[in-house]
C-alpha positions as CSV (number, residue, x, y, z in Angstrom):
1,X,114.8,83.5,133.5
2,X,117.6,86.0,131.9
3,X,116.7,88.3,129.0
4,X,118.4,86.0,126.1
5,X,116.4,83.0,127.3
6,X,113.2,85.0,127.2
7,X,114.4,86.5,124.0
8,X,114.9,83.0,122.6
9,X,111.4,81.9,123.7
10,X,109.8,84.9,122.0
11,X,111.4,84.4,118.7
12,X,110.4,80.7,119.0
13,X,106.8,81.7,119.4
14,X,107.1,84.1,116.7
15,X,108.5,81.5,114.2
16,X,106.0,79.0,115.2
17,X,103.2,81.8,114.4
18,X,105.0,82.4,111.0
19,X,105.2,78.6,110.2
20,X,101.6,78.0,111.1
21,X,100.1,81.0,109.1
22,X,102.3,80.0,106.2
23,X,101.4,76.5,106.2
24,X,97.5,77.4,106.3
25,X,98.3,79.8,103.5
26,X,99.3,76.9,101.2
27,X,96.2,75.0,101.7
28,X,94.0,78.0,100.6
29,X,96.2,78.9,97.5
30,X,98.4,81.6,98.9
31,X,98.0,84.0,101.6
32,X,97.2,87.1,99.8
33,X,98.4,90.8,100.1
34,X,96.9,90.9,104.0
35,X,98.6,87.6,104.8
36,X,101.9,89.0,103.3
37,X,101.5,92.1,105.4
38,X,101.2,89.8,108.5
39,X,104.2,87.5,107.7
40,X,106.5,90.7,106.9
41,X,105.1,92.3,110.3
42,X,106.3,88.9,112.1
43,X,109.5,89.3,110.3
44,X,110.0,92.8,111.5
45,X,109.2,91.7,115.1
46,X,111.7,88.9,114.8
47,X,114.3,91.3,113.4
48,X,114.0,93.7,116.1
49,X,114.1,91.2,118.9
50,X,117.4,89.9,117.2
51,X,118.7,93.4,116.9
52,X,117.9,94.7,120.2
53,X,118.7,91.5,122.2
54,X,121.3,89.4,120.4
55,X,123.2,92.4,118.9
56,X,122.8,94.4,122.1
57,X,121.4,97.4,120.5
58,X,119.1,97.9,123.5
59,X,122.2,99.3,125.1
60,X,123.0,101.7,121.9
61,X,121.7,105.1,121.5
62,X,118.0,105.5,120.6
63,X,119.3,106.7,117.3
64,X,120.7,103.2,116.5
65,X,117.6,101.5,117.5
66,X,115.4,104.0,115.4
67,X,117.6,103.6,112.3
68,X,117.8,99.9,112.5
69,X,114.0,99.3,113.1
70,X,113.3,102.0,110.3
71,X,115.6,99.9,108.1
72,X,113.6,96.9,108.7
73,X,110.3,98.4,108.2
74,X,111.5,100.0,104.9
75,X,112.9,96.6,103.5
76,X,109.7,94.9,104.5
77,X,107.6,97.6,103.2
78,X,109.3,97.3,99.7
79,X,108.6,93.6,99.8
80,X,105.2,94.3,100.2
81,X,104.6,96.9,97.8
82,X,106.2,94.4,95.2
83,X,104.1,91.5,96.2
84,X,101.0,93.7,96.1
85,X,102.0,94.9,92.5
86,X,102.2,91.4,91.6
87,X,99.1,90.2,92.9
88,X,97.1,93.2,91.3
89,X,98.7,92.7,88.1
90,X,100.5,96.1,87.9
91,X,103.8,93.9,87.3
92,X,104.6,90.9,85.7
93,X,103.7,88.8,82.7
94,X,100.6,90.2,80.7
């Protein structure tokens, strides 16, 4: 099996887990902060897989891989902070 096919299978598996978890969260009234963290971690894993194997950053220098992974983590961390702030009532309608 070539690397792109394996990467595609990994992405399909991560997407299935994301869909199942998000669907389960809808039934219980939301996924909460921990659930949002899990969903964002899955998003980082999928984004990294795409960056490394479809955009071929696995052949680039380690600096590019680190920079792009850090950008994904920073972006998802910011989204998680905003989600947590809203869930804890720090921002939003009062």
